[in-house]
Structures are given as structure tokens and as C-alpha cells.
C-alpha positions as CSV (number, residue, x, y, z in Angstrom):
1,X,41.0,-9.0,65.8
2,X,43.1,-7.8,68.7
3,X,44.9,-5.2,66.4
4,X,41.4,-3.8,65.4
5,X,40.4,-3.5,69.0
6,X,43.6,-1.8,69.9
7,X,43.2,0.7,67.1
8,X,39.6,1.4,68.1
9,X,40.6,2.1,71.7
10,X,43.4,4.4,70.6
11,X,41.2,6.3,68.2
12,X,38.6,7.1,71.0
13,X,41.2,7.9,73.6
14,X,43.0,10.4,71.4
15,X,40.0,12.4,70.1
16,X,40.7,16.0,71.4
17,X,38.9,19.2,71.1
18,X,42.1,21.0,70.0
19,X,42.0,19.0,66.7
20,X,41.0,20.7,63.5
21,X,37.2,19.9,62.9
22,X,38.1,18.1,59.6
23,X,40.6,15.9,61.4
24,X,38.0,15.1,64.2
25,X,35.5,14.1,61.5
26,X,37.9,11.8,59.7
27,X,39.0,10.2,62.9
28,X,35.4,9.7,64.0
29,X,34.5,8.2,60.7
30,X,37.5,5.8,61.0
31,X,36.5,4.8,64.5
32,X,33.0,4.0,63.2
33,X,34.4,1.8,60.5
34,X,36.5,-0.1,63.0
35,X,33.5,-0.4,65.2
36,X,31.5,-2.1,62.3
37,X,34.4,-4.5,61.6
38,X,34.5,-5.5,65.3
39,X,30.8,-6.2,65.2
40,X,31.1,-8.7,62.4
41,X,31.6,-12.4,63.2
42,X,35.2,-13.4,62.0
43,X,36.3,-17.0,62.3
44,X,39.4,-18.8,61.0
45,X,39.2,-20.7,57.7
46,X,37.8,-24.1,58.3
47,X,37.5,-27.4,56.5
48,X,35.4,-30.5,57.0
49,X,36.6,-33.8,55.5
50,X,35.1,-37.2,55.4
51,X,37.6,-40.1,55.0
52,X,36.2,-43.2,53.4
53,X,38.5,-46.2,53.8
54,X,36.9,-47.9,50.8
55,X,37.7,-45.0,48.5
56,X,41.2,-46.2,47.6
57,X,43.8,-44.9,45.2
58,X,47.3,-46.3,44.4
59,X,49.6,-48.3,46.7
60,X,52.7,-46.5,47.9
61,X,55.7,-48.2,46.5
62,X,58.0,-45.9,48.3
63,X,59.8,-42.6,48.6
64,X,63.1,-41.9,46.8
65,X,65.8,-39.5,45.8
66,X,68.5,-39.2,43.2
67,X,72.1,-39.8,44.2
68,X,73.2,-37.2,41.8
69,X,75.1,-35.2,42.9
70,X,75.4,-35.2,46.7
71,X,76.6,-38.7,46.7
72,X,79.6,-37.6,44.5
73,X,80.6,-35.3,47.4
74,X,79.8,-37.1,50.7
75,X,81.1,-40.4,49.2
76,X,84.6,-38.8,49.5
77,X,84.3,-38.1,53.2
78,X,87.0,-39.6,55.4
79,X,84.8,-39.7,58.5
80,X,83.0,-43.0,58.1
81,X,80.7,-42.4,61.1
82,X,79.4,-39.1,59.7
83,X,78.8,-40.8,56.3
84,X,76.9,-43.7,58.0
85,X,74.8,-41.2,59.8
86,X,73.9,-39.4,56.5
87,X,72.9,-42.7,55.0
88,X,70.9,-43.8,58.1
89,X,69.0,-40.5,58.2
90,X,68.0,-41.1,54.6
91,X,66.9,-44.7,54.4
92,X,66.4,-46.1,57.9
93,X,62.8,-46.8,58.8
94,X,63.5,-44.9,62.0
95,X,64.3,-41.7,60.0
96,X,63.2,-40.6,56.5
97,X,62.4,-44.2,55.4
98,X,63.4,-43.7,51.7
99,X,63.7,-46.9,49.7
100,X,64.2,-45.7,46.1
101,X,67.4,-44.4,44.8
102,X,68.4,-43.2,41.3
103,X,72.0,-43.8,40.3
104,X,73.5,-41.4,37.8
105,X,75.6,-43.0,35.0
106,X,78.0,-40.3,34.2
107,X,78.9,-39.4,30.7
108,X,82.2,-37.7,31.5
109,X,83.6,-34.7,29.8
110,X,86.7,-34.6,27.5
111,X,89.7,-35.0,29.8
112,X,91.5,-32.6,27.5
113,X,88.6,-30.1,27.3
114,X,89.1,-29.7,23.6
115,X,85.5,-28.7,22.9
116,X,84.5,-26.8,26.0
117,X,85.8,-24.6,28.9
118,X,87.7,-26.6,31.6
119,X,85.3,-27.3,34.5
120,X,82.5,-25.3,33.1
121,X,80.0,-26.8,35.6
122,X,81.8,-24.8,38.3
123,X,81.3,-21.4,36.7
124,X,80.2,-18.8,39.2
125,X,76.4,-18.1,39.4
126,X,75.5,-20.3,36.3
127,X,77.1,-23.6,37.1
128,X,75.9,-26.4,39.3
129,X,79.3,-26.7,41.0
130,X,82.1,-29.2,40.6
131,X,79.9,-31.7,42.4
132,X,78.1,-32.1,39.0
133,X,81.4,-33.1,37.3
134,X,80.6,-36.8,37.0
135,X,83.3,-39.2,35.7
136,X,82.6,-41.3,32.7
137,X,83.8,-44.9,32.5
138,X,85.5,-44.5,29.1
139,X,87.6,-41.7,27.6
140,X,87.2,-42.5,23.9
141,X,85.3,-44.8,21.6
142,X,88.1,-47.5,21.6
143,X,89.1,-47.0,25.3
144,X,88.6,-49.9,27.8
145,X,86.2,-49.4,30.7
146,X,87.7,-47.8,33.8
147,X,85.5,-49.5,36.4
148,X,87.4,-47.9,39.3
149,X,85.9,-44.5,38.5
150,X,82.8,-43.0,40.3
151,X,84.0,-44.5,43.6
152,X,82.2,-41.8,45.7
153,X,78.6,-42.3,44.3
154,X,79.2,-46.1,44.3
155,X,80.4,-46.1,48.0
156,X,77.1,-44.3,49.0
157,X,74.9,-46.6,46.9
158,X,76.5,-49.7,48.3
159,X,76.1,-48.4,51.9
160,X,72.4,-47.8,51.1
161,X,72.0,-51.4,49.8
162,X,73.6,-52.7,52.9
163,X,71.3,-50.8,55.3
164,X,68.2,-51.2,53.1
165,X,68.1,-54.7,51.5
166,X,64.7,-53.9,50.0
167,X,66.0,-50.8,48.2
168,X,65.0,-50.2,44.6
169,X,67.6,-48.8,42.3
170,X,67.2,-47.1,39.0
171,X,70.1,-46.0,36.7
172,X,69.7,-42.8,34.7
173,X,71.7,-40.8,32.2
174,X,72.0,-37.1,31.9
175,X,74.3,-37.3,28.9
176,X,76.1,-39.7,26.7
177,X,80.0,-39.6,27.0
178,X,81.5,-36.6,25.3
179,X,82.9,-38.7,22.4
180,X,79.4,-39.8,21.4
181,X,78.1,-36.2,21.2
182,X,77.9,-33.8,18.3
183,X,79.4,-30.9,20.3
184,X,82.1,-32.9,22.1
185,X,80.7,-31.6,25.4
186,X,78.4,-33.3,27.8
187,X,76.8,-30.0,28.7
188,X,74.8,-30.2,25.5
189,X,74.7,-29.2,21.8
190,X,76.0,-25.9,20.7
191,X,72.3,-24.9,20.2
192,X,70.3,-26.1,23.2
193,X,67.3,-27.2,21.0
194,X,69.5,-29.6,19.0
195,X,70.0,-33.3,19.7
196,X,73.5,-33.9,20.9
197,X,73.8,-37.6,20.1
198,X,73.8,-38.4,16.4
199,X,72.0,-41.6,15.3
200,X,75.2,-43.2,14.2
201,X,76.2,-43.4,17.9
202,X,72.9,-44.7,19.2
203,X,74.2,-48.3,19.3
204,X,77.4,-47.4,21.1
205,X,75.5,-45.3,23.7
206,X,73.0,-48.1,24.3
207,X,75.9,-50.5,24.9
208,X,77.5,-48.1,27.2
209,X,74.4,-47.8,29.4
210,X,73.8,-51.6,29.4
211,X,77.5,-52.4,30.1
212,X,77.4,-50.2,33.2
213,X,74.2,-51.9,34.5
214,X,75.8,-55.3,33.8
215,X,78.9,-54.4,35.6
216,X,77.1,-53.6,38.8
217,X,75.1,-56.8,38.6
218,X,78.3,-59.0,38.0
219,X,80.7,-57.2,40.3
220,X,78.5,-56.0,43.2
221,X,75.3,-58.2,42.9
222,X,73.3,-54.9,42.5
223,X,70.8,-55.0,39.7
224,X,69.0,-51.9,38.6
225,X,65.3,-52.5,38.3
226,X,65.0,-49.8,35.6
227,X,67.3,-47.9,33.2
228,X,66.3,-44.4,32.1
229,X,68.4,-43.1,29.2
230,X,67.0,-39.6,29.2
231,X,66.7,-36.6,31.6
232,X,64.5,-33.7,30.6
233,X,65.3,-34.5,26.9
234,X,62.9,-32.1,25.1
235,X,64.0,-28.9,26.7
236,X,66.2,-25.9,25.9
237,X,68.3,-26.3,29.0
238,X,71.3,-28.2,27.8
239,X,74.0,-26.5,25.8
240,X,77.8,-26.7,25.4
241,X,79.7,-25.2,28.3
242,X,76.5,-25.5,30.3
243,X,75.8,-25.9,34.0
244,X,75.6,-29.7,34.1
245,X,75.5,-32.8,32.0
246,X,72.5,-32.7,29.8
247,X,71.4,-33.9,26.3
248,X,68.5,-32.9,24.1
249,X,66.5,-35.8,22.5
250,X,63.4,-34.8,20.5
251,X,60.5,-37.2,21.1
252,X,61.1,-38.6,17.6
253,X,64.8,-39.2,18.5
254,X,63.8,-40.7,21.9
255,X,61.7,-43.3,20.0
256,X,64.5,-44.1,17.6
257,X,66.9,-44.6,20.4
258,X,64.6,-46.8,22.4
259,X,64.2,-49.1,19.4
260,X,68.0,-49.5,19.5
261,X,68.3,-49.8,23.3
262,X,65.5,-52.3,23.9
263,X,67.0,-55.3,22.0
264,X,70.4,-54.7,23.4
265,X,69.1,-54.6,27.0
266,X,66.9,-57.7,26.3
267,X,70.0,-59.7,25.2
268,X,72.0,-58.6,28.2
269,X,70.8,-61.2,30.5
270,X,69.7,-58.5,33.0
271,X,66.2,-58.2,34.5
272,X,66.6,-54.5,34.1
273,X,63.8,-52.8,32.1
274,X,63.5,-49.4,30.5
275,X,61.9,-46.3,32.0
276,X,61.2,-43.0,30.2
277,X,60.9,-40.2,29.4
278,X,61.7,-38.1,32.4
279,X,60.5,-34.8,31.1
280,X,60.7,-31.7,33.3
281,X,57.0,-30.7,32.9
282,X,53.9,-32.8,32.9
283,X,52.6,-31.1,29.7
284,X,55.8,-32.2,27.9
285,X,55.4,-35.7,29.4
286,X,52.0,-35.9,27.9
287,X,53.3,-34.9,24.5
288,X,56.1,-37.5,24.7
289,X,53.6,-40.2,25.7
290,X,51.3,-39.4,22.8
291,X,54.2,-39.6,20.4
292,X,55.2,-43.0,21.8
293,X,51.6,-44.2,21.3
294,X,51.6,-42.9,17.8
295,X,54.7,-44.8,17.0
296,X,52.9,-48.0,17.8
297,X,55.9,-49.9,19.3
298,X,57.7,-47.4,21.4
299,X,55.5,-47.9,24.4
300,X,56.2,-51.6,24.2
301,X,59.9,-50.8,25.0
302,X,58.9,-49.0,28.1
303,X,58.0,-50.7,31.5
304,X,57.8,-47.6,33.6
305,X,56.8,-44.0,32.7
306,X,58.8,-41.3,34.6
307,X,57.8,-37.7,34.8
308,X,59.1,-34.7,36.7
309,X,56.7,-32.2,38.2
310,X,58.6,-29.0,38.1
311,X,55.8,-27.6,36.0
312,X,52.4,-29.0,36.4
313,X,48.7,-28.3,37.1
314,X,46.2,-30.7,38.4
315,X,44.3,-31.0,35.0
316,X,47.6,-32.1,33.5
317,X,48.3,-34.4,36.2
318,X,45.0,-36.1,35.7
319,X,45.5,-36.3,32.0
320,X,48.9,-38.0,32.2
321,X,47.7,-40.4,34.9
322,X,44.8,-41.6,32.7
323,X,47.1,-42.1,29.7
324,X,49.7,-44.0,31.7
325,X,47.2,-46.2,33.6
326,X,45.2,-47.0,30.5
327,X,48.4,-48.2,28.9
328,X,49.2,-50.4,32.0
329,X,52.6,-48.9,32.7
330,X,54.3,-48.6,36.1
331,X,54.5,-44.9,37.0
332,X,56.9,-42.7,39.0
333,X,57.2,-39.1,39.8
334,X,60.9,-39.4,39.4
335,X,62.2,-35.9,40.2
336,X,61.1,-32.6,41.6
337,X,62.1,-29.7,43.8
338,X,61.6,-26.0,44.2
339,X,63.0,-22.8,45.6
340,X,61.2,-20.5,48.0
341,X,62.0,-19.1,51.4
342,X,62.0,-20.6,54.8
343,X,59.2,-23.0,56.0
344,X,56.7,-21.4,53.6
345,X,58.8,-22.7,50.6
346,X,59.1,-26.1,52.3
347,X,55.4,-26.3,52.7
348,X,54.6,-25.2,49.2
349,X,56.8,-28.1,48.1
350,X,54.7,-30.3,50.4
351,X,51.6,-29.0,48.7
352,X,53.1,-30.2,45.4
353,X,53.8,-33.6,46.9
354,X,50.1,-33.8,47.9
355,X,48.9,-32.6,44.5
356,X,51.2,-35.2,42.8
357,X,49.9,-38.0,45.0
358,X,46.2,-37.0,44.7
359,X,46.0,-36.2,40.9
360,X,49.1,-37.8,39.2
361,X,48.8,-40.8,41.5
362,X,52.3,-42.3,40.8
363,X,53.5,-45.5,42.4
364,X,56.5,-43.7,43.9
365,X,57.5,-40.1,44.6
366,X,61.1,-39.2,44.2
367,X,63.0,-36.1,45.4
368,X,65.8,-34.5,43.4
369,X,68.4,-33.6,46.1
370,X,69.0,-34.9,49.6
371,X,72.0,-32.7,50.4
372,X,73.0,-29.2,49.2
373,X,75.8,-26.9,50.2
374,X,73.6,-23.8,50.4
375,X,70.0,-22.9,51.4
376,X,67.2,-24.9,52.8
377,X,64.8,-25.4,49.9
378,X,66.3,-27.9,47.4
379,X,67.7,-30.2,50.0
380,X,66.8,-31.8,53.3
381,X,70.3,-31.5,54.8
382,X,72.8,-28.7,54.3
383,X,76.4,-29.6,54.2
384,X,79.9,-28.1,54.1
385,X,81.5,-30.6,51.8
386,X,85.1,-29.8,52.5
387,X,84.8,-29.8,56.3
388,X,82.5,-32.8,56.4
389,X,79.9,-30.9,58.4
390,X,76.1,-31.1,58.0
391,X,72.8,-30.0,59.6
392,X,69.2,-30.9,59.0
393,X,67.1,-28.1,57.7
394,X,63.4,-27.5,58.2
395,X,62.7,-29.2,54.9
396,X,63.9,-32.5,56.5
397,X,61.2,-32.4,59.1
398,X,58.5,-31.4,56.7
399,X,59.3,-34.4,54.5
400,X,59.5,-36.7,57.5
401,X,55.9,-36.1,58.2
402,X,55.1,-38.0,55.0
403,X,57.8,-40.5,54.4
404,X,58.3,-41.8,57.9
405,X,54.6,-42.4,58.6
406,X,53.1,-43.3,55.2
407,X,55.2,-46.4,54.7
408,X,55.8,-48.7,51.8
409,X,52.7,-50.7,51.0
410,X,50.2,-48.2,52.5
411,X,47.2,-47.4,50.3
412,X,46.3,-43.8,49.6
413,X,42.7,-42.7,50.2
414,X,40.8,-40.1,48.1
415,X,39.4,-37.1,49.9
416,X,38.1,-33.8,48.8
417,X,40.5,-31.8,51.0
418,X,43.3,-30.3,48.9
419,X,45.6,-29.8,51.9
420,X,45.3,-33.4,53.2
421,X,47.1,-36.6,52.3
422,X,45.6,-39.8,53.8
423,X,46.6,-43.5,53.7
424,X,45.8,-46.8,55.3
425,X,48.2,-49.7,56.2
426,X,47.9,-52.9,54.3
427,X,46.5,-54.8,57.2
428,X,44.0,-51.9,57.8
429,X,45.1,-51.5,61.4
430,X,46.5,-47.9,61.0
431,X,45.2,-44.8,59.3
432,X,47.6,-41.9,58.8
433,X,46.7,-38.4,57.5
434,X,49.0,-35.4,57.0
435,X,47.6,-31.9,56.9
436,X,49.4,-28.7,56.0
437,X,48.6,-24.9,56.3
438,X,50.6,-22.7,54.0
439,X,49.0,-19.5,55.1
440,X,51.5,-17.2,56.8
441,X,49.1,-15.6,59.3
442,X,45.9,-17.4,59.4
443,X,45.2,-20.6,61.3
444,X,42.7,-23.1,59.9
445,X,40.2,-25.3,61.7
446,X,40.0,-28.9,60.4
447,X,37.4,-31.5,61.1
448,X,38.2,-35.0,59.9
449,X,35.5,-37.7,60.0
450,X,37.4,-41.1,60.4
451,X,34.4,-43.1,61.6
452,X,34.7,-45.4,58.5
453,X,38.0,-46.5,60.0
454,X,37.0,-46.4,63.7
455,X,34.8,-44.4,66.0
456,X,37.3,-44.7,68.9
457,X,40.8,-45.1,67.6
458,X,43.9,-44.3,69.7
459,X,45.5,-41.2,68.2
460,X,49.0,-39.8,68.3
461,X,50.1,-36.6,66.4
462,X,53.3,-34.6,65.7
463,X,53.5,-31.0,64.6
464,X,56.1,-28.9,62.9
465,X,55.9,-25.1,62.8
466,X,58.3,-22.3,62.3
467,X,59.6,-22.8,65.8
468,X,59.1,-26.5,66.4
469,X,60.2,-29.8,64.7
470,X,58.3,-33.0,65.0
471,X,56.8,-31.8,68.4
472,X,54.3,-33.9,70.2
473,X,50.9,-32.5,69.3
474,X,47.9,-32.7,71.8
475,X,45.9,-29.8,70.4
476,X,43.1,-31.9,69.0
477,X,39.7,-33.3,70.1
478,X,38.1,-36.5,69.2
479,X,34.6,-37.8,69.6
480,X,32.6,-40.5,67.8
481,X,35.1,-40.9,65.0
482,X,35.6,-37.2,64.4
483,X,38.9,-35.5,64.9
484,X,38.9,-31.7,65.3
485,X,42.0,-29.5,65.5
486,X,43.5,-26.1,64.6
487,X,46.3,-25.8,62.1
488,X,48.6,-23.0,63.1
489,X,50.0,-20.7,60.3
490,X,52.8,-22.3,58.4
491,X,52.5,-25.7,59.9
492,X,52.3,-29.4,59.1
493,X,50.7,-32.1,61.3
494,X,50.6,-35.8,61.0
495,X,48.0,-37.9,62.8
496,X,48.5,-41.7,63.4
497,X,45.3,-43.6,64.2
498,X,45.2,-47.1,65.4
499,X,42.2,-49.4,66.0
């Protein structure tokens, strides 16, 4: 509005008799248009929302992240104090408050690189870096287990368990060991659409996964609640000499493998149960689920359904939720992340989180990466691995708005506001809502009716913008159970209400 007024004033001030008549006419016409625009009533986008504390969705089991591959790097740090800080920022209730962690059971490439390029994960521009070079626990079919391997990831996981006794751990596999694959490479098959574990090795692969789980229970007293043998199995991402460990399993092959794995796990003496199928898109997850249903017995092997949401729309989220809940399965959004730029990219990721919780309605929501070496989108902390340096990026503070305040056991509430996530504490003494504005220039007015919770709650709020992180926010009004406030462009705000 101010820019229009400025233009209008400049146009009138600079009209001169020396101008060509046609120029004067066009300038006068332009001034008239600006004048009309100024006469119009223009107000920022606004939203009105009624929160009904009886309109309840799922219980929040928690927030999580994969340990793959950042733990493989920071777990090698010599500075114990820095490593402890990294762990505290992640799982302490005073910080991010994560309580779910996915341990990667490495397959391990051929030590002699007979079927792939040496260290192909570290290829410039196409590889995920040497951080993704995970050790396997065996080097051949008849080799003994080398339980001293994977010390770095294990060190981080045990520190997390020490600081967070209520932590939930899941084990997952990106690929079988190289000697159990068709290509002889844990990057995938020679053709990315081909399965890379032949059926003759299903039994051996199943025992490998269960043996690792049993080792952690017997040696460290750490029992994985779930074991996921797949990672984005029905995709064309995984090929020999590829960017990371990956293994294609068609839905038919997934089902066959689960029929092998389930009885082996059942006889192991572990309480660990199977999760699947960890597809990259919700559409593919729906296809897998229907295939499991058609088999008749495959779903009986699965305790928990995992899906990623790299590709998803809200209709697909709704459809998958209905399938999973009707079947009575536990449900996780087990991995996601995204690129982008600056806080806008971070907030678009926050919008995906909100969409996942509102439409997919998983019991838990799990990030892909906690720490990366570059950028500020795929991670919450940026680190220089070699120099053991790190810094929190804006994404850390954006995620904090959700994970720190919407705690384990809180119950999500349904609203019709697509930019709002709301939850109530188990004892109903606290109501939390998180609101985002992804617009780059426009502010948005919000009015939230919380009278079903309380007409006179005490309210505290924090705000993160392009320039501020977790700043105390006092720019709101409250009267008779209605909270009104303005959301600045590119911002996220959390409101904590107590009776």
C-alpha cells in the first residue's frame, strides 16, 4: 500500500507541461489507475478457527530421526563434550525432545571392491559421501560376525539411550550385505528396477538382521521395538555403483521375504516386531499395502506400517490412513525431508509436517537427517565433520516449535485451518497450537477460538522469523477465549495455553 501511495505522489509531482501530450495522457491515466487502487479496501489475508477439545485425533507417540548417516560421523569425534551437546540438543526434553531413533543395520560393501567402483558413495555430485559407507558385520557367507564394527553409530545410540531411557529404537536395512546380492554391490542391482537379493538368500538375510538385533539385546540390553527390512524398495533409485546402500524389492518379493523373516524373528526370543514397507511415496505405500492385503497373510507378519512422505497429497494421505487404521496397525511416518531455500524451505517442510499429522495421522513423525555437512534444509544442524564444529540452522528452530511443545502423549485436535497444528496434554491442563505463514511478503491475521478449552487461559508464545529465533512473542490479543494475532511473512509461532 505504501508503495502505491509513493508512486501516486511521484506521478502527480512530475507531470510537466514540457512533456509530449501522449506522454502526459499515459501518465495521467496511470495516476488514475493508482488512485482507484488506493480507494479499494485492502486487508491482509485472515483466518478464523474454532478449536474443539473434544474433536480428537491420534495420540502423539513422539518425534524421531534416523541415525543414518550423521551418527556414523559425529560418533567418531574425539571431543566428548561436543558429542554430548549434539545428543542433548536432539533428545533432551529441554531441547528438541526427540524420543524415536532409527538405527541403520549396514550391509557393507565388498572389502575388495570386486563388483563396484571403490568408495562409489563418495563420487562427486552424485554420491552421498563417505558418511554413507556403512560397515557390515560379516565379509562373506561363511565369515564370523565382527561385532566391533559400526562403533560410531553405536556410540551415539548408546549415548541417546543413556540420556533418554524412554527412547524407542527401530532397526532398518538399506541393503543386504554385498555377498547376498545379485550384483555383488550394496548400491543396488545392475538395473535399478531389478531385485538385488535372490530368494535363495532370503533365509540368510533374515538371520543376519535378526542376529544383529539379538546382539544388541544380549550385549547392550538394547532391544529394538521394530525391525524394518526395507527402505524405499519399489523404486528405481538403487543401482550398482550408486550413491548409497539401496535394494529393490518388488511388492511380491517383499511379501515372500516377510514370510521368511517372520518365523525366524518369532523364534529369536526377542520382543522385536516387523515394520514395513517404508516406501518413498504415499501412493506406492498404498499399492504395497493392498498387495499385502491380497496375499492374505503378509499383513499378519507386520506390526507397524511405515511410510515416507517425500511424495504425497492429502487425498493419498487420507486413503493410506484409512487402510492402515482399518487393519489395526501401528503407524509411523518414518522418513521425510526436502530441499528449498532459507526459511521458506524450512517452513514448507513444516507445512508437510502439518499435512502429515492432519491427514495421514501417524502415531509418530520421523525426520531423515539431524546433521548435514552442507546447507540448511535437510538437517537441523550443520557440521564440519573433520574439525568437529557445528552450528544450529534455522530449520532447528522451526522444528523446535513443534517437537519441544507438542510432547509425547499429547492428543492432536482436528481443525479446519490448513496452517495450524493443535494438541492438548493428557491431563487436559495445557493446549498448544503452532501456526505458520509461508507467504514471503504478506502477513496473515489469525483468530483462534479456544473457549472450549478455557475462556481465560494464561498464554505464552514464541515466534521465529527470518531475523529471530524462538523470540518471546507478545503481539497477540485475548478476550473471552478468543486469541487474535498477526503472522508476519515467513514465520512460525507457537502458543502455549494453560488453564
